[in-house]
N, C-alpha and C positions, 0 to 999 in steps of 0.2 A: 677236683674243681667245681665250683659253684657258679652256675649260669644264672645271671640275673636278668631277668625279662621285666621290662617296664610295662606297667599295667594302665598308664596315663593314656587318654584318647589322644590319636593323631589328629593334629589340626587340620581342618579341611578348607579348602578354597570355598569362598562364598557361591553359593548356587547361582545359576543363570537368573533364576527368578528373583532372588534377592538383589541381583545388580541391576535387573531391570528397575525393580521398586526404587533402589537407590537414584538410578538415572531419572526417573521420573520426578523424585523429589527435587533433584538439582535442578532439573529443567522448570519446574514450578517456581524454585527460588529465584532463578535466573530471569524468568518471566516476571514475577511480581517486582523483584528487586530493580531490575532495569527499566521497568515501566514507571516505578515510582520516581527513579531518578530523572529519566528522560521525559515523562509526559504527565503522569498524574499530580506531582508535586508543582511543578511549574504551572500547570492548567489551573490548578486549585488557587494558586496566587493570581494568575491572570484574571480569573473570573471574580476573586475578590476585589480587585482594582476596578473592573469594569462595572461592578455593583455600585460602586461609589461614583465613578466618573461617566459612564455611559458613553465614553467616547474612546475610539480605536487609537492605540499609540503607534505610530509608524506609518511609512506609505508603502505602495507596491513595490515589491522586490525587483520587477522589471525596470524600474526606473533606474537603477544602478547600471544597467546595460545601456540603456538609451540616454544618459546624461555623459556617457564617456565619450572622451575625445574622437577616438577612434574605435572600428569595429573590433580590433585585436584586444584593445584594452577593455572594451565592453565585455567581450567573452571572458576575459581574464578576471575581470572585477565582478562579473556576475556569478562565475563558478566559486569565488572565494566567499562571497555574500552568502549564495545558497548553501554552500558546505558548511558556513559557521552557522547557519539557521538549523541544519538537519543532522550535523554529524553524530549527535547524541543517539537520536532516533535510528539512525543508519547502522551505528555500532550494535545497539540493541538487536535491531532486525537481523544482522549476521549473526549474533551469537545465539538467538533464539532459533535461526534457521539450522545452524550447526547442530544445536541440541535435540532439534527435531530428527535430525538425519542420523545422528550417533547415540544419543541417550534414551530413546524411546522405542519400543518395540513397533515395527510398521503396521503390525495388524491392530494394534490399539486405536490409531489415528483412524484407520480405514473402518472399523466399526463404528465409531462415534460420527463420522462425517459421510458415511454410506447409508442410504435409505432407499427403500423401493421406489419411492417417488422422488424425483429431481426436485420439486419444489420444496420437499421436506428436508432434503440433505442442504438445498441451497439456504432455506431459512435458519437452519442449524449454524451452518458456515458463517452466514450473514450476522447472526447474533454473537457467534465467538469471535467475531472481527471487532466488536464495539470496544472492548476493554483496552485493546492495544493501540486504537487512536493514532495509526500512523498515516502520513502521507503516501501516495501511490508509490513514490521510489523506495522508501523505507520497507514498505510492505511486500515488495516485490521479491527479495530473497527468500522470505517466509513463504510465499507463495510457490516458488522453484522448489523448495525443500518439501512443502508438502505434496506436490506432484510427483517428486521423486520417490516418496513413500508409498505411491499408490493411491492417494486419495483421488476421488472422481473428479475429472476436470471440472464439471458444473460447480462443484462445492469449492474448488480451488479459486475459480472465477468469482464467486459469490464473496468468498474471504478477502480476496485482493480488493474489490470494489467497495465492500462494506467497510473497510478500514478508512478511507478518506470521506467517502459519502455520508456513512451513517455514525460519523465521530460524534458522541455526546457533547465533547467539550466544545465543538465547533457549532452545533446546534445551539448551545447555549450563548456563546459569543454573538451569534447572529440575532437571537432573541433579545439580547441586552443592548447592542448597538444599531440595530436595523428594525424595520418594520415587522411585526409579527408574522407577516405573509412569507417573508423570506425563509424563517425557521420552518414554518408549517409545510410550505412547498418543498423545502429541502428534504424534510422527513418523509412526506409522502410519495413524491416522485422518486427519492432515494430508495425507498423500498422496492418500488415497481422496477427501478433499474437494476437493482441487485437480482431480484427473481427472474426478470427478463432475460438479461445477459447470460444467467446460469442455463435458463431452458434453451437460449439458442445455441450455448455451448454444448449441450446434449445432443443437439441435431447435427451439429457440424463436427463434433469429435469422431474421429476414426474408430471403427469397431475394435480393432487390433492395433495399439500403438505403444511405441517404446520411444522415450526422449533420446534421440540419436547421440546427442551432446552428453549424455549422463549414462549411458547404458553400461560403460565400462566402469563406471563409478559405483554400482549397486553392489553392496556388500556381499562376499562370499557366504553361503550357508553358515560355514564354521563361525564367521563374525557374528551372524545373528543369532546363534546358539550359545556363543559365549558371553553375550550381553554386552552392555555398553563399556566403554573404556575413555580414558583422557586422551590416548593416542588417537582414537577415531574421532574424538570432538576436535582435537586440534587440526586433524587432516581435513575435516569437513569445513572448519572456519577457514583455513587456508585456501581450500579450493573455492569456496563461495568468494571470498575477497578477491582472489585472482582472476576469477572468470567474471565477475559482475562488475567490480568497483571501477577498474579502468574504463571500460565502455560507457559507465554511467558517467564519468567524469568528462570524457571526451564529447558525449553528446549534449551535457549540461552546457559545456563550453559553446558548442554550435548553436545551441539555442539562444545563448547570451549574445553571440555575434548576430545572430539574425534579428534579436530584439532590437539591436542597435540600428540595423540596416532598415527594418520595416517598421514604420510607425502608423499608430492609428490616426485616422483623419476623423473630425468631428462627425462628418456624414456617415461614416462607417456605423457608430453606435446610436444614431437617431433614425437611420433609414432601414429599408427592407430588401428584399430580393437578393441580388449578387453581394450586397454589403452583409448582409446576415450570413450568407455561406462562408464569405471569407472569416468573418469573426468566429464562426463554428469550427474552422479549420484550424484557426490560431489558437483558440482555447483548448481543443483537444492536444495540441502538441506541446504547448507551453508548460513549463515546470514551475511549481511553487511550493513552499514549505506549508505545513498545516495551519490552516486559517489564512493563507495567503491571498484567497479570493475575497476576503472581507474588504480591505482597503480599496481594492479594484471596485467591488461593488459601490462602496460609498462615494467613491470619486465619480462613477459613471451616473449613479443616481442624482448627483449634484449638478451634472451637467445635462440633465434631461435625456438620458439614455432611454431607449425603448424596452418595454418589458420583455420583449423577445431576447434582446441582448443581455439583460440582467438575468433571464432565465439560463442562457447559455453559459454565463459566468458562474452562476450558482451552482449549476450541476456539472457542467463539462470541465471547467477549469481545474478543479481539485480531483476528478476522478480517475484520469488518466494523463500522460504525458509522453512525449517522444522518448526520454530516456527510460521510463518504466515500461513502456511498450516493447522497447528493445530489450530490456533486461529479461522479460518473461515470455518473449516471442518464440524462442526455441522449445520451452518447457510446455506451453499452452498450445502450440502449432501457431504458424503465422496466420493460418486461416481463421482460426478462433480469436485470436488477438486483434486482427484487422475488423472481424466482425464486432467484437467487443468495442472498439473504438467508434464504430459507426452507431452502435446502440447507445453509448454515451452521447454522442451528437443528437440523437433522436430524443434522448431524456431531456437533453437541454432545450430542445425545441418545444417538448411539452410543458417542462416548467415555464417557458415563457408564455405560453398559451394560458396556463393557470394564473401567473401573475398579471397577464392582460386583463384577467376577469376579476382578480381579487383587489389589484391596487386601484 
């Protein structure tokens, strides 16, 4: 009997490193493709139209809730209108969050966004936020995912705030439809806000901290060693969707109901003191899509609002909202989240002071 032995090499499964490289390539493709679809191309068209018209098309989204017949219709119609405005970006945000969680080695992001200096780490994270150009709510799933991977809390705060505050498209929008002082103030005060909030987060962050809501979701060492997989990505996407989207929609509806019940009086936007405090609270909690502060600014400027009110709307209205604060609260800790909201309001006051000098 002749025993035949095959000399052909036995196929080997891809090495973990090869799979991580593939995961990084897929994440990059998802990031670029998703943002071209949801952000870059639509904003390119928007800028092209504004160059010719120099006029903002559309009114404030909050008018949808305010003009509804009842509070519950205001809540419903506001939720529908807001969801229609942001669903593409929110979907991309969820996909990127899942890709970061499942397709990238956690050590990679930690190395990129961890620096000896809090300021350096925050500056890198703030710069990294600018291409994604998301509103505060759509950036929240990505912020939660970054924190789960072990990225330092100050860097996560900088990335989360940098998305809406340092959005280059909105800076161009502001320069095209408003006075140059708006865009300049947004950029300068915005950079200070991103770095200042990160520095405060570093001081308030617990020395040893684990997200109690996601500790059981951290991959087992074997999963990390095996590399990325489609199954992990699908699980992460489902997890982020189930844990973040329902509460997000509920809080958006509550904001819509409140917007119907509570309306601005002219004295609020032209006065100071208590009225200014009330405006600060409203703009910190109100939710808007990307660029949603622009029609509000134009309307307020037309009726003679004070520079202090304009500064609050310019900085605080896009930076955070009640839905986004709730979405990131458990991951950033409620203490840091509340402090960040306070810093945002303070940045609005600073912006008002700058506008009072420049305008």
